[in-house]
C-alpha positions in Angstrom: 6.0 -19.6 1.0 6.3 -16.8 -1.4 2.8 -16.0 -0.6 3.0 -16.1 3.4 6.1 -13.4 3.0 4.1 -11.3 0.8 1.3 -11.5 3.5 3.7 -10.4 6.4 5.5 -7.1 4.6 1.7 -6.0 3.5 0.5 -6.4 7.1 3.9 -4.3 8.1 4.3 -1.6 5.3 0.1 -0.9 5.8 1.2 -0.9 9.2 3.5 1.8 8.7 1.8 3.6 5.8 -1.2 4.2 8.4 1.7 5.3 11.2 2.6 7.5 8.7 -0.5 9.4 8.0 -2.6 8.4 11.1 -6.7 9.0 10.7 -9.8 6.6 11.6 -10.0 4.7 8.6 -12.0 1.8 9.6 -11.0 -2.1 8.4 -8.7 -3.5 10.9 -6.0 -5.5 10.4 -7.0 -7.0 7.4 -7.8 -3.7 5.4 -3.8 -2.9 6.8 -2.6 -5.7 5.1 -4.4 -5.3 1.5 -3.1 -1.9 2.1 0.2 -2.9 2.4 0.2 -5.6 -0.3 -1.5 -3.2 -3.1 1.3 -0.9 -2.0 3.5 -3.1 -3.2 1.6 -4.0 -6.5 2.0 -0.2 -7.1 5.6 0.3 -6.2 7.0 -2.8 -8.2 4.5 -1.9 -11.3 6.0 1.8 -11.3 9.5 0.9 -10.2 9.3 -1.1 -13.9 7.7 1.5 -15.9 10.7 3.6 -14.6 13.2 1.1 -15.0 14.0 0.6 -11.1 13.1 -3.2 -11.2 13.7 -6.0 -13.8 11.0 -8.4 -14.4 10.5 -10.8 -11.8 11.9 -8.2 -8.9 9.4 -7.1 -6.7 9.6 -3.6 -5.1 11.7 -3.1 -2.2 10.9 -2.3 1.4 10.6 1.4 1.5 9.1 1.6 -2.1 6.0 -0.7 -1.0 5.8 2.0 2.0 5.4 4.7 -0.2 2.8 2.8 -2.6 1.0 2.2 0.3 0.6 5.3 1.1 -0.4 6.6 -2.0 -3.0 3.9 -2.1 -3.8 5.6 1.3 -4.0 8.8 0.6 -6.3 8.0 -3.3 -8.3 5.9 -0.6 -8.9 8.7 1.9 -9.5 11.4 -1.2 -12.2 9.1 -2.8 -13.8 8.5 0.3 -14.1 12.4 1.1 -15.8 13.2 -2.0 -18.2 10.3 -1.7 -19.0 12.0 2.0 -18.7 15.3 0.5 -21.4 14.5 -1.6 -23.8 12.2 0.6 
């Protein structure tokens, strides 16, 4: 059941990140879900480094959303550099 919740929360967090930073990125639902899951992973990793989360704890909803926004921003920066150099 854990993986299903991860996917559901990832979809919600990814959609929220795209709502906060609107732009045409493509990829649809799958990309949005992966963005949210990646945001949660990034937030968990950074939270453990800072000391917010212990081993076995995952990032909370707001931290996951911020992680997804960070990944979306990095993705757009890389995408923009590729478009500019082409």
